[in-house]
N, C-alpha and C positions, 0 to 999 in steps of 0.2 A: 341525493345520489347514494349516500350510504345505506338508506333504507331500501332503495331499489336493489343494491348489491346484496343486501341481506336476504331479500326475498328470492334472489336468484341463487342463493347459497354460496356467494363469492366472499371469502374472508376479507375483512376491511384492510388487513395488512397488504393484500395484493394491490390495492389501490395505490399504495406508495411505490409499488414496483413497476407500475405502468409507464411506458415511455413518455417523457415530457416533450412538448412541442419544441422543435429545434429553433434556435435564434439565428442560425446562419446555415449556409449550404452544406457544411460539413456534417451536420446532424448532431454535433456536440453542443451541450449547454453548460454554462458555468455553474458550479456548485459552491464556489467560494467567492465572496464579493470583494475580497482584498482589503476590507475595512473592519470586519467584525467576524465573530464566530456564528453569525446567524445561519441556521440550518445545520449546525453541528453542536455536539456536546462532548464534554470531557468525561471519560469513564475511568474510574479508579478500581474497577472490578477485576482487572487482569492481575496476573501474578507478578507484574512489574511494579506494583504500587505498595508492596508490603513494608517498605522502609518507613512509611509515614503513619503516625498515629491517626491522623484525620483522613488519610488515604485520598490525596488530592488528584492523583493521576498525572502528575507532572505539571509543568507550566506551559500553557499554550496561549499565544497572543497573535493579533494581526498587526504587522509592522511593515510599513513601506510597500504595501501591496502583497505581502507574503504571509503565509501561515507559519509561525515560528514556534518551535518546541524545544524544551530543555527539561532536565530534572530540576524540580523546585528545591529539593534538598538532596544531599549526596545519596545516590542509590535509588531514588524514588522516581519512577517513570509512569507510563500509562499510555492511553490512546485518546485521540480526538476522533470522533466518529459521526457520520452523517445521521441526521434524524430520519431521513428517508431510507427505505430499503429498495434493493434492486435484484433482479433475477439474472437474465442474460444481459451483459453490458460490456462496454469498453470504456476505460477511464484513462485520461492522459493528464499529465502535470509536468511542471518544470521544477527541477531540484537544484539547490546550491548549498549542500550541507558542509559543515566542517568535517575534516577527516578524523574520525574517532568515534562519534556516536553510532550506535546500532539502532536502525530504524526499520521501517517496512511499510509497504502498501498492502492493506488487508482487503480481501475480496470476499463479499458475503459475510461480513463479520457480525458478531453480536457484542454486547457490552462486556462480556467476559474475554473478548479478544480471540475467540475461537473462529478461525477463518483459514482460507487459503491465502498465503502471504507471497506477494512478489517481493523478493528480498531487496532491501536497501541497507545492507550491512556494510556501511561505508567506512571500513577500517581494515587494517592489516589482517589477512586471513578471512576476510568477508567476501561478499559477492553482491552484484547488482542484477536484479531481474531473474534470478533463479527462483524456484518454487519451493515453499516450505509449508508444511501442515502445522499451523500454529494451534496447539491444543487439540489436534485431530488425531485419530487413530492411524496406524499404518507407518509411522515414522517417515513421512514424506520429506525428503530433502534432496532436491534435484538442482544441480548446477553444472556448468561446463568451464568455469575458470575461477581462480582465487585472486583477490587483490593482494598485493605485496606491501612492502614497508612504506611506499609512497603511492598515491593513487594513479600515477602514470605507468605503473608497472603491474603486470599480471602474470600468473602462471596458468597456461591453458591445460585443462585436464584431458588427457588423450582418450580415456575410455568412457567419456560421457555419452549417455543415451542419445542426446541431441548435441552434436558437436558444436563447439564455439565457431561462429562465423568469421572470426578474425584471428590473426596470430598475435603474439605478444607485442611485436613491433607495430602492427596495424592498430592496436588498441589506442595508441597515442593520437591517432587521427579520428577515432570514434568518440573518445571521451576527453573532456576539457575541464580539469579541476579549477575551481574558483570562478567558473562561469555558469550560467543557467543551462542545464542539459535537460532534454525531454525524455521522460519515461512513460511507457504506455503498456497497459495490460488489458487482455480481453478474456472473458470467461463465458462459456456457453455450455448448457446441458448439465445433467447431474446423473451419473458421475461426470465431472466437468472436463471440458477441453479448455486448456489455458495456454495463451500465447503472450509473449512479452517482447518489447522492443526498447532499444536504447538509441536515441537520436535517429530514429527511422530504421535502424538495423535490427532485424528479428534475431533475438538471442535465445529464445526458449519456446518449445512446443511440447506440451505435456498433456496427456490424457490419463486421468485416474482410472483405476480398475474397479472401484466400487463406490457406492454412495456413502459418504461419511458425514454429511452436513446438510442443512435445509436448502431448499431451492432458492431462497431469498435471504438477503442480509444487507448490511450497510457497507459503506466504504470507510476505511479508517486509516490513520497514520499513527505511527508508534514512536515513542521515546522509550528505549529499553531501560530496565532497572539494573541495579548493580553498579559498583565502582563509583566514581565521582565525575559526572559529566555536567555539573552545574555551570561550567564556564564554556561549554561547547554547545552548538546549536544545530538543529535541522531546520531547513527552510524550503517551503513549497509554495508555488504560485500557479496561476493559470490552470486551476484544477477544473476539468471538464468531464462530462460523462455523456455517453450515447447509449440509449436502450436499444437492444437488438431484437 
């Protein structure tokens, strides 16, 4: 097949971006088996891995059906990233992180961690499912609420380009700390149109104004560098993707 693609002038990398046959009616297929990192690899090439001499990319393991990440030594993080690349796709996962670590869901990422990021900055002053340009030009940082001192409290930002779909009081009904919550992101086109959801509620709709990144890339999850987060963890499970 690769020879045929070459004869047609189709890059081999595009083969990895083609939609995978769905295993159920939803069109989503699992990309994490719950038992191993098969289909994923850890990258220490991001700027979050500078604290370690051997640049390990943090510590990522499969535990009790979840993909668990933490800093392996104080200040040292990185990303775990899919071997496959995707173009236009929707990704959904469940998250149950400690309140403190800075993480993220990277869309069309490379091993350097350059990507459009759906924020999972689960800490005071952070945000969930806003859009950030990780290592991209343009200073992209789009959000409509800030998390406060505890995860059940938020501050809604009144002048957001895409208004928050809930009030601070309603947030307590949308998000449930200490339980598994569903996060979803969809990216299409380039410049991309990106939409995100929290537990089925659409929270962000963003379209970039220029092309800043390749049409294809991997899906990645982050443990941020800096500080000491060696005793706090990010946890993800039921990670699924649908090609569009």
